[in-house]
Each structure stands twice: as structure tokens, then as C-alpha cells.
N, C-alpha and C positions, 0 to 999 in steps of 0.2 A: 143766469146762475151768478150770484155774487156773494163774498163771505170776507168777513172781517174776524180777525183774530189779534190778541196783544201776546207780543213776545215779552216776557219778564228778562229774558237775557237784556233785552235793548234796553227796558226800562230800569234795571239795576245797574247798568254799565254805560250808561247815555255818553257820559265824558268819554271813556275810552273809545268809544265807538266815534265820536266827533273828532277826537285826536288822530285816530288812525285813518278816518275818510279825509279829513282836512289836509293831511298829509300826501294821502294819495291823490287827491285833484290838484295839489301843487307838480305831483311828479307826471300825471297824464297832460296836464296843460303844458308841461316843459318836453314832454315827450312828442306829444302831437301838435307843439306849436300853435295854441288854441287858449282861448280864455273862457272856453264853454265845454265843460265835461260832457255835455248832453248830445252836443252837435257831432261829436265824435264815436258816440256809442256805437256804430257798427265796427270798429276797429279795435275795441277791447272787451273783455268780460271784467266786471268790478269784483268777481269772485277769485278770477285768475289773479289780477292785480294784488289781492290784498290774501294770496292762497296760504301765505306764511303766518298770518294773524290768528290766533285759536278764537277769539270771540266771532269773527268774521267766519270761522269754520262752524262754528256752533250754530250761526245765524244760517247759512247755509244748508245745515242739517235738520234745523228746525223749519227751513222753509218748505224742503223737500217732503216731510212729515205733512206739512199743513196742505200743500198743494196735492198730494196723493191720497191723504184724508177725502179733499173736496171732490176729487175726480173718481175716487172711490174704485182705483184700478191700479196695476203694477206695470203698464205695458211700458217701452220704452218712451223717453221724453228728451226733449232738447230745449234749451233756455238761451236766452240772450238777457245781460243783467247791465246795466250801467249806473253812473253815479249823478244825480241830479244836484248840483252845487251852485245854488243859483242866489244872487241877491234879488230884491224885490223887482227890480227892473226886467230881470232874466224871466219871471215865472212865466209858464209854458201857456200860450195862448190855444185856442181851440186846435185838437189834432186827433189823430186817428192810430191805431196800432193794428195794423192787418194782418194778424195772428189769432189762433184761435183763443187764446186765453191772455190775459194781461193782468199786470198787478204792480203795487209797489208798497215800500217798506217807509214808513217814517221814523227818521233818526232824531232830526231836530226839524221838525215841520213849520216853526213858527206858529203864528196864528193865521192858520191858511186854511183854505178848504178846497177839494176837487169836485168840480161841478161836470155833470153829463147832463143831456138833453132832460132826462127824467128822474133823476135825483141826485143828490148831492151829500158827501161824505166832509165833516168837519175833522181835520187831521189833528192826530194826537200822538203822541212820542210813543212808540213801543208798536204802533198798528201795523199790520199787515192787510193789505186788501189783494183780494184775488177774485178775477170774475171772468166773463166774456171778453173776447178781444172783439175789434171791429165796431167800438162804440167810442164817437166823438166825445172829447172831454177836455178840460180846461183847468188851470190851479188859478185861485184869486185869493189875495192876502185881505183878510178880517181886518186886520190892524196893520198901519206902516210897520215895517221892521228894519233892524239894522244887523247887518251880518250875512249870513248863509244859510238858506234854508235847505236841509241835508235829507234827500231820500233818494232809495234805491228802485229803479224801476226796473221790471223784468216783463219779458215775453215768452210763453211756451208754446210749443207745437208737439202733437205726437205724429207729424207725418214725417217720415224716416228720410224721403227724398227730396225734401224742401230743398229748392235752389236758391242759394242765400250769397250776396257778396259780405255776410257779416263775419269777420274773424272772430268774433267773439262769441259766436254760436257753440255753446257746449253739450256735451250729453247731461241729463240731469236725471 
């Protein structure tokens, strides 16, 4: 299973999302004494860290609708979600998410692509990818870029007794 939808909310409000997530990245880096918001993903949830931002609230609601429509049911779900705030040198090498479902949301993806062993996606502003977990993938720059590539990653499960040391796992 895999799907790609586009968020008009992100497309129409990209600058506001970039501003919010840039400020949040600085807070996460300071709070967890890190230069990499992705590496500390188990100890926060990006939607909790931005819970009072109206646009992030709208995006969370849109994501819930997207996921539930794709799955076709309304059983309880749990989600971990984090901020990928990366320079070109920090792009994610081959890795896996050992969860039932995985996805990501493109805020400012630069000219990059996400590559799996059997397909690839050219990342675009507002794009929401949702698919099966357990598939190895990486992010590659198509063109060199300055600044930060900004995406949100998320994993979802419907297993109620999943044992996790992830403090960012929340009901979805």
C-alpha cells in the first residue's frame, strides 16, 4: 500500500509552516542539546511540540483524515512524528521504520527524492506520502541546496500493546 496526496493548507501557507518549524527546530535543539532534530525523535512528537499553532493543528487533522481514508477503518491508532530539519549533508541514508505504516510530509523538501529499493518519489511542497512500514529507503538531493530541507516523518501502529521507549508516541 502507498498513497500520495497534496495538502492545500501547506501549499497556501508554506512560509508560515517554515517559520513555525524553524522556531520549533531551534527549541528542540536547545531542549535536547542536539544539532539533529531527527536523531532525538523518540523523545518528542512534533505535533505536541507545535500544539498551539493553528496551522499545525489543521495539518494534524488533515493527516488523520488522510490516514483513516487510506486504511479504511476507525480503529484506535498511535503515532510518533518528528521534524526532519536537515542540511544537504544531513540527508537520511538508507534506513528502515519497523512499524506497520510510515509516511512523511513535505514542507520545504528542496529538490530531493525519497528512494526505496523498488520505487522513488520526487518530493514536492505539500506532498503527504503514506505507505507500509518496514521498507528500506533513503533521501537524495537531486540538486545541491542551501538552508534546510524541512519534512515531518511519522510512523503509525494499531497495536495497542506496542512496547516503546518512545515518549512521543501518542493516540491518533
